VEXMIZA-304583 format. One record per atom (N, C-alpha, C): residue in one letter; x, y, z negated. Coordinates in steps of 0.001 Angstrom, whole numbers, plus 524288, in hexadecimal, padded with zeros to 5 digits. Layout:
BEGIN
AXYZ/...
This chain:
BEGIN
XCC1A87717DE1046/XCC66676FFEE0D6B/XCC61E77214E07E0/XCC6E076EBCE03FC/XCC6A07703EDFE87/XCCC28770ADDFC5A/XCCD287750EDF9A3/XCD224775AADF705/XCD1D777319DF1AA/XCD65377141DEFD1/XCD67E76F12DEA8C/XCD55377360DE69F/XCD27777218DE285/XCD11B775D4DDE7E/XCD57D775E9DDA71/XCD7BC77A82DD9A4/XCDBDD77B22DD5C3/XCD9D877E71DD145/XCDC6177DFDDCCD7/XCDAF27812ADC856/XCDB8A786E9DC9B3/XCD78C78A39DC898/XCD7F178FBCDCA09/XCDAD4792ECDC5E9/XCDD4079723DC7AE/XCDFA179B06DC43B/XCDE857A058DC691/XCDD7A7A42ADC33B/XCDC4D7A972DC514/XCE0797AD29DC312/XCE2E87AFEBDC6B0/XCE6E37B3D1DC57C/XCE4BD7B93BDC6A2/XCE62C7BCFCDC373/XCE45F7C256DC43E/XCE9097C5E9DC513/XCE8C17C923DC923/XCEC5F7CD78DC9A3/XCEA787D1FCDC649/XCED2D7D657DC68F/XCEBC07DAD1DC342/XCE7A37DE50DC5C4/XCE64C7DD63DCAC4/XCE2AF7E0E8DCD77/XCDD307E0B9DCB29/XCDB747DC23DC960/XCD6357DBAFDC714/XCD6067D6DFDC390/XCD90F7D71EDBF5C/XCD9637D2ACDBBC5/XCD4217D196DB92A/XCD0F17D59FDB857/XCCBDC7D4E4DB5C8/XCC84A7D17FDB925/XCC8457D25FDBE3D/XCC50D7CF2EDC1B8/XCC6F57C98ADC1BA/XCCC1F7C8C1DC1F0/XCCE447C378DC1D3/XCCCBC7C0A9DBCCF/XCCCF47C374DB869/XCCB7A7C120DB366/XCC5B37BFB3DB34F/XCC2687C2FFDB5A9/XCBCC87C1DDDB5DA/XCBBAE7BD14DB937/XCBE8A7BC7DDBD8D/XCBDF27B7DFDC0E3/XCBF827B2FADBDDE/XCC40A7B33ADBB4F/XCC5EC7AEBDDB848/XCC21E7AD58DB3EE/XCBFF57B14DDB163/XCBC547B058DAD10/XCB76A7AD90DAEF2/XCB5627AF1CDB379/XCB0B27AC96DB58F/XCB1B97A6F3DB710/XCB6A67A5B0DB836/XCB80F7A05BDB99E/XCB9C679D26DB4E7/XCB9D479F9CDB04D/XCBB8379CDEDAB9F/XCC15879BECDAB78/XCC44779F41DAE28/XCC9F079EBFDAE54/XCCC7B7A388DABDA/XCD1527A2F1DAA41/XCD4687A776DA8AE/XCD7E17A910DAD3B/XCD9957ADE8DAD3C/XCDD487AFA2DB131/XCE2917AD0FDB041/XCE4F87AB3CDB465/XCEA397A910DB3EF/XCEDFA7AD91DB2C6/XCF1107AD2DDAEB4/XCF43D7B1AFDAD1D/XCF8B97B2B7DB0E5/XCF9E27B7AEDB19C/XCFE5F7B943DB4BE/XD004E7BE8ADB2CF/XD051A7BFBCDB426/XD075C7C4C6DB2B3/XD085E7C7E1DB7AA/XD06577CCADDB7C8/XD07337D02BDBC37/XD09757D537DBA14/XD0E007D6AFDBC0A/XD10867DB6CDBA1B/XD12A07DE9EDBE9C/XD13377E397DBD99/XD15737E72CDC160/XD1A907E94DDBF41/XD1EA57E8BBDC259/XD23CE7EA6ADC0BE/XD24667F04CDC1B3/XD284D7F2B5DBF43/XD28ED7F866DBFC8/XD29677FA4ADC569/XD2B737F702DC8E9/XD2BFF7F8A8DCE5B/XD271B7F7A9DD197/XD22D57F5CFDCF15/XD1DEF7F4F0DD1CA/XD1D087EF69DD39E/XD20F77EC05DD34A/XD20407E695DD4E1/XD1C987E3C3DD11D/XD1A227DFA1DD315/XD16527DCA8DD00C/XD188C7D74FDCEC9/XD181F7D5CADC9D2/XD19D47D0A2DC822/XD15377CD61DC659/XD152D7C860DC7CB/XD10E17C4DDDC673/XD13197BFCADC444/XD10A07BDC4DC029/XD120D7B89DDBE1F/XD0D247B5CCDBC53/XD0C5B7B106DBE36/XD08107ADCADBC4A/XD09A17AB7EDB71B/XD062A7ABC4DB348/XD07637A9FEDADFF/XD04F67A4B8DACBA/XD02777A241DB09A/XD004179D07DAFE3/XD00E579A11DB500/XD0178794E2DB4CE/XD022F791D7DB99D/XCFD6579215DBD24/XCFE5979226DC240/XCFA1D791CADC60F/XCFB0C78D42DC9CF/XCFEAF789E7DC88E/XD000C78584DCBED/XCFB407821FDCD15/XCFA5378120DD207/XCF60777DDADD3EE/XCF0A178015DD299/XCF04E7852EDD18D/XCEB49787ADDD089/XCE99478AE4DD544/XCE47578BC0DD5AE/XCE27478F91DD964/XCE234794C6DD696/XCE56879873DD856/XCE5E079D75DD5A1/XCE2BB7A19CDD888/XCDF657A45CDD5AF/XCDC647A8BEDD7C3/XCDEDD7ADBFDD5B5/XCE1287B0C3DD92E/XCE3B57B5A3DD7AE/XCDFEF7BA1CDD8CB/XCDE2C7BCCADD4AD/XCDA487C0F5DD531/XCDD157C635DD522/XCDCC57C90BDD97E/XCDF777CE0CDD9E2/XCDD5A7D137DDE75/XCDA287D540DDD62/XCD8CA7D8D2DE1A6/XCDD857DC23DE30F/XCDE087DD78DE803/XCE2597E0E1DE994/XCE0547E67DDE9D1/XCDEB27E84BDE541/XCDC877ED89DE49C/XCE0E87F157DE335/XCDFD97F66FDE33D/XCE3EA7FA3ADE1FA/XCE63C7F959DDC82/XCEB737F9BBDDC1C/XCEF577FA8CDE03C/XCF0067F592DE37D/XCEE727F5E1DE875/XCEDF27F144DEBC6/XCF30C7EE47DEC48/XCF7447F0FFDED52/XCFC3B7EE5BDEE5C/XCFE3C7EB86DE987/XCFDBF7EDEFDE4EC/XCFF657EB59DE016/XCFC4B7E65CDDF35/XCF72E7E6B4DDFE1/XCF3E57E229DDEDB/XCF4AB7DDE7DE2FC/XCF5E47DF70DE7BF/XCF6F57DB97DEBCC/XCFC027D89EDEAA7/XD00297DB6BDE950/XD051E7D8D9DE815/XD04877D557DE34A/XD018F7D71FDDF81/XD00907D3EEDDAD9/XCFDCA7CED9DDC4C/XCF9F07CF3ADDFCD/XCF7227CA96DE1A2/XCFAD97C6D8DE46C/XCFE227C8F3DE7CC/XD01DF7C5AFDEA9F/XD059B7C2F1DE6E1/XD075E7C5BADE2D8/XD0AFA7C368DDF0C/XD08537BF07DDBFD/XD03587BFBFDDA9E/XD007B7BBAADD7D8/XCFFD77B6CDDDB43/XCFE987B7A6DE042/XCFE097B33EDE3D9/XD032E7B041DE44C/XD07747B324DE4F8/XD0C8B7B0A4DE59A/XD0E057AD9BDE0B2/XD0CCD7AFCCDDC24/XD0DF97AD15DD73D/XD0AE67A7FCDD6E3/XD05F97A80FDD889/XD02C27A34CDD87D/XD04E379F35DDC3B/XD065E7A0E9DE0E3/XD086B79D3CDE4C4/XD0D7E79AB0DE2D5/XD10DB79DD8DE07D/XD15DD79BCEDDE96/XD153279890DD99D/XD107E798EBDD73F/XD0F57795C9DD297/XD0C21790FCDD3E7/XD0BE778F9BDD8F2/XD098478AC5DDAD3/XD039B78A96DDA1F/XD010078F22DDAB4/XCFB4778F0DDDABB/XCF95A78BD6DDF5C/XCF529788E3DDE8F/XCF314785A7DE2C5/XCF0A778905DE70D/XCED9278CDCDE596/XCEB1E7906BDE949/XCEAF3795D6DE6D5/XCEB39799D1DEA13/XCEB1679F3BDE83C/XCE6B37A20FDEB20/XCE2BF7A391DE835/XCDE517A677DEA5C/XCDE957ABFEDE82B/XCDEFB7AFE1DEBA1/XCDF147B540DE9C1/XCD98E7B77ADE9E9/XCD7E27B9A6DE58B/XCD2CA7BC2BDE51D/XCD3DD7C204DE522/XCD2DB7C476DE990/XCD4007CA04DEA4D/XCCEC27CCCFDEAE4/XCCC557CE62DE686/XCC7147D0ABDE6DC/XCC6D87D56EDEA70/XCCAE97D8B7DEA30/XCCB547DD1FDEDCD/XCD0547DC71DF0F3/XCCFD27DC38DF621/XCD43C7DB49DF99D/XCD6277E082DFBBD/XCDA7C7E26FDF988/XCDCBC7E759DFB55/XCDED47E6F1E00DA/XCDF647EB59E0362/XCE11E7EBCBE08D4/XCDD177E9A8E0CB2/XCD85E7E878E0AD9/XCD46D7E63BE0E5E/XCD2C57EA09E129F/XCD3507EF22E11A9/XCD1C57F2EFE15AB/XCD5CA7F34EE1A13/XCDA787F12BE1926/XCDE837F12BE1D34/XCDE2E7EC1CE2054/XCD9977EB29E229D/XCD8887E63FE255B/XCD9537E6A7E2B3B/XCDA937EB48E2D23/XCDB8F7EC20E32BC/XCDEC57F112E3359/XCE0D47F1CDE37FA/XCE3D17F683E3924/XCE0337FAC9E3B30/XCE06A7FF62E38D1/XCDD64803D5E3AB4/XCE08780709E3EA8/XCE5A9806ECE3E22/XCE927809B1E41AC/XCEDB980623E4300/XCF0BD8079AE46C8/XCF5488048DE483F/XCF969804BCE43F4/XCFCAB800AFE43FA/XD011B80048E405A/XCFF618003FE3AA2/XCFAE77FDC0E3993/XCF9027FD00E343E/XCF8FD7F72BE32EB/XCF9BB7F5DCE2DE5/XCF9617F059E2C58/XCF3B87EEBAE2B88/XCF2C97E9AAE2B9F/XCEDCF7E77CE29C9/XCEF087E51FE2477/XCEEAD7E862E206D/XCF0C17E6F6E1B4F/XCEDBF7E28CE18C6/XCE8A37E236E19CA/XCE5957DDEAE1794/XCE7AA7D8ABE1975/XCE91F7D865E1E79/XCEB637D393E2095/XCF0AB7D277E1E0C/XCF3C17D68BE1D3B/XCF8D87D5E4E1AC3/XCF84A7D3AEE153D/XCF4867D5BCE1242/XCF3A57D3D8E0CEB/XCF1FB7CE1CE0D07/XCEE9C7CCB4E10C1/XCECF27C73BE113B/XCF19A7C3A9E1238/XCF5127C54DE15B4/XCF99B7C219E16F5/XCFD497C18FE124D/XCFDDC7C5B9E0F49/XD01417C57DE0AAC/XCFF047C1BFE06A0/XCF9E37C219E05B5/XCF76F7BE94E01E6/XCF8267B8E3E037A/XCF77F7B7C4E0880/XCF82D7B264E0A55/XCFDE17B0B4E09F5/XD01847B446E0B1C/XD070D7B2ECE0AE3/XD08C17B19BE055C/XD06727B433E017C/XD07E77B32DDFC0B/XD05AC7ADFBDFA34/XD01307AC55DFC71/XCFF7F7A70BDFB3C/XCF9F97A644DF95E/XCF6417A9B0DFAEA/XCF0DE7A8CBDF938/XCEE627A46FDFC6F/XCEA987A1CEDFA15/XCE7A679DBBDFCC7/XCE23479F8BDFE52/XCE0447A39DDFBAA/XCDAFD7A580DFCCE/XCDA5A7AAEADFA72/XCD6EE7AE0ADFCF2/XCD5B57B348DFB04/XCCFE77B3AEDF9EB/XCCE887B5D3DF555/XCC91A7B712DF40A/XCC8D77BCF0DF326/XCC54E7BF92DF5D5/XCC4DC7C536DF544/XCBF247C6C6DF589/XCBE287CBE2DF4F8/XCB8CE7CDE0DF4E0/XCB8337D261DF8B8/XCB4367D20DDFBFE/XCB2AA7D653DFF75/XCB7567D8F2E020B/XCB9FA7D5FAE0567/XCBE387D824E0885/XCBC407DCBFE0BC5/XCBFAF7E091E0C80/XCBE277E53CE0F75/XCBC727E3D9E14F6/XCBF237E018E1768/XCBD8F7DE29E1C87/XCBE367D83EE1CA5/XCBA6C7D564E1EDA/XCBABF7CFAAE1EF5/XCBF787CD99E21F5/XCC17E7D0A5E25AA/XCC5BD7CEAEE28E5/XCCAB17CD8BE25C5/XCCB127CFA7E2107/XCCFB47CEB2E1DD7/XCD0417C8DEE1CAF/XCCBE57C60EE1C56/XCCC337C065E1B84/XCCF757BDD1E1FCA/XCCF317BFE7E247C/XCD2157BDABE28D7/XCD7E57BEB0E28A0/XCD99C7C20FE2514/XCDF377C316E2470/XCE1E67BEB4E2171/XCDED37BB5DE1EED/XCE0F67B723E1BB7/XCE0897B1F1E1E9C/XCE4547AE82E1D93/XCE3F67A913E1F5A/XCE1BD7A592E1B0F/XCE24E7A730E1623/XCE0087A430E11CF/XCDA417A590E1169/XCD71A7A23FE0ED5/XCD1897A373E0E3E/XCD0A17A87EE0B2E/XCCCCC7AB7BE0CE3/XCCB407B051E0A45/XCC5757AFF9E08F9/XCC4237B0F2E0415/XCBEAC7B136E0270/XCBD8B7B6CFE00D4/XCBABE7B9A4E0431/XCB93D7BF01E0304/XCB3A77BF00E00F5/XCB3317BF95DFBDF/XCAE0E7BF9FDF959/XCABC57C520DF999/XCA6EF7C5AEDF7FE/XCA47D7CAD5DF7FA/XCA1EE7CBEEDF2BE/XCA24F7D0D7DF11E/XC9FD57D286DEC40/XC9A6E7D4CFDED32/XC98937D4BCDF210/XC93837D718DF348/XC8F137D4C3DF00D/XC8EB77CF8DDEF58/XC8A5B7CD7BDEC3C/XC8A427CF77DE69A/XC8ED97CF9ADE3FA/XC8ED57D14ADDE82/XC8DF97D727DDE16/XC90007DA28DE1CC/XC8EFE7DFC8DE1B7/XC89427E0ECDE2E5/XC870D7DE08DE692/XC81857DED8DE7DA/XC7E057DDCBDE32B/XC7F547D9C4DE02B/XC7C347D884DDB8C/XC7C5B7DCF7DD794/XC80E67DF71DD708/XC81617E3D4DD364/XC7E927E8AADD570/XC7EF37E991DDA82/XC7C927EE30DDCE3/XC76A47EDE3DDCB7/XC747A7E931DDD59/XC6ED37E86BDDDBB/XC6BEF7EB04DD938/XC6E4D7EAE0DD49B/XC6BB57ECF9DCFF8/XC6BE37F2ECDCFB3/XC6F067F569DD2F4/XC6FE77FB0BDD268/XC6E4F7FE24DD73D/XC6B8B7FBB6DDADB/XC6A4B7FE57DDFC6/XC65E680254DDF19/XC669D8071BDE0FB/XC623D80ACFDE131/XC5E4D80920DE55A/XC59B380B7CDE53A/XC55D780A66DE944/XC57B680C94DEE81/XC560380A1DDF2B6/XC573B80BC6DF801/XC5D2480C44DF8E4/XC5FDD8080FDF780/XC6582807EADF85E/XC66AE80560DFD9B/XC6AD580726E001D/XC6CA2804D7E04F6/XC726D80381E045F/XC74177FF11E06A0/XC79967FD83E0697/XC7C5C80038E0B1B/XC810D80237E0A04/XC83F280534E0DF4/XC893D802AEE0EF2/XC8A4880178E13F0/XC8F837FFDEE1591/XC9274804BEE1747/XC96F7805F7E14E4/XC99AC80ADEE161C/XC9C4D80AEAE1B75/XC9CCA80659E1DE5/XC9F0280611E2329/XC9D9E800C2E2575/XC9F0B7FFF5E2A5F/XC9D9D7FB16E2CFF/XCA0657F65DE2AAB/XCA4EC7F733E283F/XCA7D87F2DEE25FD/XCA5497F069E213D/XCA1B77F330E1EC7/XC9F287F12AE1A14/XC998F7EF6DE1B12/XC97F17EF1EE2008/XC927F7EDC7E2142/XC91217E85CE1F3A/XC94AE7E4A1E1FE1/XC93817DF49E1E31/XC92967DF0CE1848/XC95F07E1AFE154F/XC954B7E1C4E0FA2/XC904D7E4A7E0E25/XC8F487E911E10AF/XC8A987EC13E0F78/XC85A87E8FCE10B1/XC85CD7E5FFE14E6/XC814B7E2C8E1653/XC802E7DEBBE121F/XC84567DC80E0FDD/XC83827D8AAE0BB4/XC81247DB3AE06DD/XC830D7DFE5E057C/XC80AA7E2BFE011B/XC7AE97E3D4E0233/XC79CA7E5C3E06EE/XC74647E717E084E/XC70E27E24BE080B/XC72E67DDD9E09DC/XC6FD47D905E09BD/XC6EBF7D759E0422/XC72B67D786E00CF/XC720B7D5BEDFB66/XC6E9B7D972DF844/XC6F007DE88DF95F/XC6BFB7E260DF66F/XC66C07E39FDF8FF/XC65E37E154DFDB1/XC610D7E229E00A4/XC602A7E7F9E01A5/XC64317EA74E03C9/XC64147F004E04E5/XC65697F0F4E0A9F/XC63B37F561E0CC5/XC65467F6BAE1223/XC6B057F858E1252/XC6D1A7F8A6E1708/XC72A97F99EE17D8/XC73807FE5CE1B50/XC776280183E19D9/XC7923805EEE1D07/XC7EE180517E1E4D/XC80798067BE22FE/XC85F080614E2497/XC87D980B80E2633/XC8C4780D17E2413/XC8EB581206E2592/XC92CF810F9E29C0/XC92C281419E2DCB/XC967F81377E320C/XC9A84817D8E31D3/XC9F7881650E3251/XCA3BB81A1BE321E/XCA62281AB4E3788/XCA86E81F45E385A/XCAB5A82036E3D23/XCB0958229FE3BB1/XCB4BF820A4E3E13/XCB9F9822A9E3CE6/XCBA9D82817E3F3B/XCBC6A82BB5E3BEA/XCBD4583117E3D91/XCC31A83215E3E60/XCC473836F7E3EF5/XCC9E98385FE3FA2/XCCD098372EE3ABD/XCD207835F1E3B78/XCD57B834F5E370B/XCD46D82FE5E3444/XCD18882C48E36BB/XCD07F8273DE3447/XCCC248275AE3051/XCC99382BE4E2F98/XCC54882C4BE2BE1/XCC04A82A2BE2E56/XCBCA48289DE2B04/XCB79C826B0E2CE2/XCB33582A03E2AAD/XCAED882A02E2D70/XCAA3D82CD4E2B9F/XCA5728298FE2CCE/XCA19E829BBE2947/XC9CB8826E7E2A1E/XC996B829FAE2E05/XC980D82776E324F/XC952B82A13E3687/XC8F788286AE36E1/XC8E2A823B7E34F8/XC88C5821D5E355E/XC874381EEFE305A/XC827481FC2E2EBD/XC801081CB3E2A8B/XC7BE181958E2D18/XC7CD781445E2D7F/XC793B810BFE3028/XC75A480E44E2C17/XC70D681003E2BFB/XC6D1880E39E281D/XC6A99812E1E256D/XC66A0811E3E2242/XC639B81613E1FC2/XC65938171DE1A40/XC681081BB8E1981/XC6A1E81D2BE145F/XC66BA82129E1196/XC632F823A1E1464/XC601B827ECE1233/XC5CEB82624E0D77/XC5D8682909E0929/XC5A9C82813E044F/XC5B9F822A6E020B/XC604E8209EE02C1/XC61BB81B8AE008C/XC668681C0BDFD09/XC66A2818E8DF8E9/XC6B6F8183FDF5DA/XC6F088149ADF8E7/XC741A81573DF87F/XC77C981283DFBC6/XC7B9580F5BDF876/XC7C4C80A6DDF9F9/XC803F806FFDF7B0/XC847880630DFBCD/XC88E3808D8DFB26/XC8D3E80859DFED0/XC9095803BBDFD1A/XC91C780048E00B0/XC94F07FBBADFF56/XC9A337FBFAE022D/XC9E167F98BDFFD5/XCA33A7F921E0240/XCA61E7F4B0DFFA1/XCAA657F2F6E0209/XCAD6E7EEDFDFF88/XCB0F87F10FDFB55/XCB28F7F61DDFBDF/XCB6007F873DF7F0/XCB51E7FE4FDF7A3/XCB6728007EDF32B/XCB6C080628DF289/XCBC5C8075DDF10B/XCBF2980A10DF478/XCC48E80B99DF351/XCC4888115BDF1C5/XCC4F2814D8DF593/XCC4CF81A74DF462/XCBF4381C94DF415/XCBB7781987DF5E3/XCB60881B45DF5CA/XCB46C81E76DFA81/XCB7F981F4DDFE3A/XCB6CB822A2E02B2/XCB243820B5E05FD/XCB20881B9AE0707/XCADD28196AE0A3C/XCA88281A2CE07A2/XCA84881953E0281/XCA353819E4DFFAA/XCA18981F8ADFFB4/XCA52982323DFEC4/XCA3CF828B3DFEA0/XCA1CB82A7AE03ED/XCA47D82904E0813/XCA2E382A6DE0D5D/XC9D738283CE0E8D/XC9C838236CE0CE4/XC976B820F0E0DC9/XC9320823C0E0AC1/XC94388252AE05DF/XC9053827D5E02A3/XC8EB282D01E0515/XC927182FE7E0719/XC9131834EAE0997/XC8DDC83420E0E77/XC8F3783034E11A3/XC8C3B82F36E166E/XC86A982D87E1526/XC85F782A6EE111A/XC80C18289DE0FA2/XC7D6082D19E0DA1/XC7FB083089E0A96/XC7CA683508E08AB/XC7B31838A4E0D35/XC7EBA8394EE10ED/XC7D7F83C6EE1586/XC78F883A09E1898/XC7856834D6E1825/XC741583218E1ADC/XC6F1C831ECE179F/XC6F158348AE1328/XC6A59834F3E1001/XC69D683110E0B96/XC6E0282E31E0A55/XC6DBF82A5BE0612/XC6D1082D12E00CF/XC6AE382A45DFD16/XC6A4282C52DF7CE/XC6F8C82CCFDF521/XC6FEB82FD4DF0EA/XC74EF83099DEE46/XC772B82BA4DEBD9/XC73D2827AFDEAE3/XC75B2822F1DE843/XC793E81FC5DEBD7/XC7E4781FE1DEAD4/XC821181CDCDEDC9/XC8460818B7DEA31/XC83AA813CFDEB96/XC861280F79DE8CA/XC8A2780D05DEC5E/XC8E1080A8ADE9FF/XC92498082CDED02/XC9351802BCDEAD6/XC945A7FF08DEE55/XC960E7F9CEDECC4/XC9AE87F86BDEFE8/XC9F147F6FADED2C/XCA3F67F581DEFC0/XCA6977F146DEC80/XCA8767ED36DEF19/XCAADD7E8D8DEC48/XCAFB67EA8EDE951/XCB3107ED97DEBEE/XCB8197EF05DE9A1/XCB8297F4D9DE857/XCB83A7F61FDE353/XCB84D7FB92DE1AA/XCBDCF7FD3EDE042/XCC0B27FF54DE410/XCC60C800FBDE30E/XCC63B80662DE08A/XCC2F0809F4DE26C/XCC27A80F3EDE03B/XCC7CF811DFDDF9A/XCCAAF81253DE3E6/XCCFD4814BEDE3BC/XCCF5A81AA3DE482/XCD37E81D62DE2FA/XCD3DC8230BDE375/XCCF20825A4DE0DE/XCCC58828EDDE3AE/XCC7F782BD6DE16D/XCC2BA8298ADE308/XCC2818246CDE3CE/XCBDBE821EFDE5C8/XCB910822F0DE23F/XCB9BB82255DDD35/XCB550822FADD997/XCB31C8287CDD9E5/XCB68482C5EDD9E1/XCB4C3831CEDDA32/XCB1CF832CEDDF3A/XCB3C9830CADE38D/XCB1348319DDE893/XCABD682F0DDE8B9/XCAB5B82A64DE674/XCA64C827B9DE66C/XCA25282ABADE32D/XCA40E82CA1DDEB2/XCA08382FA1DDB50/XC9EC48349ADDE0E/XCA27A8375DDE080/XCA12783C3ADE333/XC9D8683B43DE7D4/XC9DD683692DEA26/XC9A6B8353ADEE8B/XC94FD8338EDECC6/XC942583348DE7A0/XC8EFC831FADE599/XC8DE882C2CDE50F/XC9200828F1DE4FE/XC913982353DE43A/XC8F5482264DDEA7/XC8AE181FD4DDE25/XC887381F33DD907/XC8A7E81A7EDD614/XC8B8381642DD8E7/XC8CEA8115BDD667/XC902580E16DDA33/XC944B80B9EDD838/XC97988083FDDB6E/XC979F802C8DD914/XC968F7FEE5DDC4E/XC97087F96BDDAD1/XC9C0C7F74EDDD30/XC9F3A7F4D2DD9F5/XCA3FC7F268DDBED/XCA5217ED8BDD8B2/XCA9737EAF2DD9D9/XCAADE7E62FDD705/XCB0137E6F5DD445/XCB1B47E2E6DD187/XCB6B37E314DCEBF/XCBB067E045DD1BC/XCBAB97E059DD70D/XCBF1A7DE2BDDA0E/XCC4217E111DD8CC/XCC3A97E618DD7A0/XCC7FD7E921DD571/XCC6067EB69DD04D/XCC97E7EC65DCC85/XCC7B87EE5EDC770/XCC4EB7F39DDC802/XCC0BE7F44CDC4F0/XCBDC97F926DC4F9/XCBE447FBD3DBFB3/XCC06780087DBFCE/XCC1478035ADBAE6/XCBC7280650DB91F/XCB8C08072FDBCB0/XCB43380A44DBB45/XCB54D81011DBBD4/XCB12D81343DBBA1/XCB1BF818DDDBC60/XCAD6481BB3DB985/XCAEB78202EDB743/XCAABE82369DB4CC/XCA78582653DB8D9/XCA9A9826E2DBD92/XCA702829D7DC1A6/XCA31A82690DC4B7/XCA494821B9DC5E4/XCA19E81E84DC993/XC9EDB81A0DDC6C8/XC99EE81937DC811/XC9708814C8DC5FD/XC989580FF1DC920/XC9B1B80C46DC676/XC9D68807BDDC914/XC9B70802C0DC68E/XC99427FF4BDC9BF/XC978A7FA31DC7DA/XC9B107F604DCA33/XC9DCF7F323DC6CD/XCA1AE7EF50DC877/XC9F6E7E9D5DC7CD/XC9F5C7E6EBDCC06/XC9D737E189DCC0B/XCA22B7DDE7DCC51/XCA2817DA34DC8BE/XCA7007D6AFDC8AE/XCA67F7D276DCCD7/XCAAD27D182DCF98/XCAAFE7CD40DD36B/XCAD9A7C86BDD11A/XCAE957C876DCBFB/XCB0F27C3DFDC97F/XCADA97BEF2DCA45/XCA8697BF2BDC9AD/XCA5577BA6BDCAA2/XCA5DE7B862DD032/XCA6027BBEEDD3FA/XCA6837BA75DD976/XCABC97B7D6DDA7E/XCAFFE7BA31DD899/XCB5317B806DD98B/XCB6077B2FFDD66D/XCB3DB7B2BFDD1B4/XCB43C7ADE8DCEAA/XCB16E7A972DD176/XCACF37AAA5DD3D4/XCAA1C7A6B0DD6CD/XCAD587A4C7DDB67/XCB0217A86CDDDFC/XCB36E7A6F0DE268/XCB7D47A35BDE0A9/XCBA4C7A4AADDC42/XCBE8D7A162DDA2B/XCBC7379BFEDD8BE/XCB7EE79BF2DD63E/XCB591796F7DD4A7/XCB45F7938FDD964/XCB263795F1DDD84/XCB13179306DE245/XCB6227910DDE4E6/XCBA487942EDE4B5/XCBF377927DDE6FC/XCC13A78D9DDE430/XCC12B78DC7DDEFF/XCC3157895ADDBEA/XCBFC378481DDCE9/XCBAA378548DDDD3/XCB713780E7DDEB7/XCB6D977F38DE46C/XCBA347818DDE7B5/XCBA397804EDED56/XCB4F47816BDEFE6/XCB27B785C2DEE39/XCAD8B78771DF088/XCAE6C78C65DF3B9/XCAA8678DE3DF6B0/XCAAF379275DFA11/XCAB3F7976FDF6CB/XCAF7E79A68DF774/XCB01679F50DF49E/XCAC817A378DF6E7/XCAB837A344DFBE9/XCA8707A74EDFE7B/XCA2E77A7AEDFC52/XCA1107A391DF9B8/XC9BCF7A3B1DF778/XC9BB87A641DF21D/XCA04F7A7CCDF018/XCA0857AA17DEAE1/XC9D837AF36DEAA4/XC9DCD7B26BDEED5/XC9B1D7B77BDEED6/XC95427B6DBDEE3A/XC92FF7B309DF0F1/XC8D5A7B255DF0BC/XC8B937AF7EDEBDF/XC8F0B7AC4EDE99C/XC8D667A935DE518/XC8E567ABFEDDFF5/XC91D97AFD2DDFE4/XC931A7B290DDB07/XC900C7B79DDDAD2/XC8B917B78CDD846/XC883F7BC2BDD80D/XC88947BEF1DD2D9/XC8AA77BC5FDCEE7/XC8B237BEE2DC9D0/XC8F587C308DCA0D/XC8E717C75FDC75A/XC925C7CB7FDC739/XC921C7CE38DC1FB/XC96707D082DC070/XC968B7D3BEDBBC0/XC97DC7D944DBD59/XC95A67DD1CDBA92/XC963C7E27FDBC33/XC97A97E5E0DB785/XC9A227EA44DB8CC/XC9AC47EE5FDB4E9/XC99C87F389DB7A7/XC98037F75DDB4DA/XC96EA7FC75DB70D/XC9A5A80079DB46D/XC9D1D8038EDB7A3/XCA061807D3DB5AE/XC9DFE80CECDB76D/XC9DA08108CDB3DE/XC9B66815A7DB52D/XC9F10819F5DB353/
């Protein structure tokens, strides 16, 4: 079934306006103007400053910290588009907040990822485009189509040029094995998997290193870096297993909240590769290489407008732009 092709428009929330502008620029479009303001009591006001009637509107907004503010802002933009007679509303959420709340760990807890999906659908989205969801099952929380792209190809291309000799790819837990396997395949490197066991008080500890880490440089991969706790724990376990001091990290979403940067530096992390799904301010402490996903997301938008498969955007978009912060 082919949908009618409507004139596209790209709207940007405040969470990552630079990424939205880069996507629009690659498509030869300007951002559709809008006004977003915060009132003294904390409420958010939104106004579209150009018509979107009968257009396919792409709303670009990661739900990154502050998650709740950016989520409400996204919902308000969607509602404004729907009430302005947009033909279709596609939300481009490069980083999907609340993705870790995909199941109940204890009784009487919400499944917040499902709740967010239901709210987005209730407000009126027609499709979701995102990158490297924390768990694939989140796609099943939606009734509208979901295209979860991956930044692994563009990150792998950047990493390839900076790999030390005798490097091994490391999955920090069983949940990241699939992603780590793809990195290992693309970089033609062996794979190590760290196994965790839940301890008292809900804490976890790494109990097994499956694979050969002795005298190897390690590339730890993950979908996100929030507080940095998983990376630090992994780095310590790898060194205990005889790994070399060179610890590299690749993660699609670099949130770096609280004291994450300090903890990574103290753990001996030499270099971190991440993307601009959320804005990166850079750090004097940590060597950070940022790979832009604007080409990947622009390709997805272009394919959507052309009624082509969006899922092929990850494999077809190999060009990337990078910056290094030290």
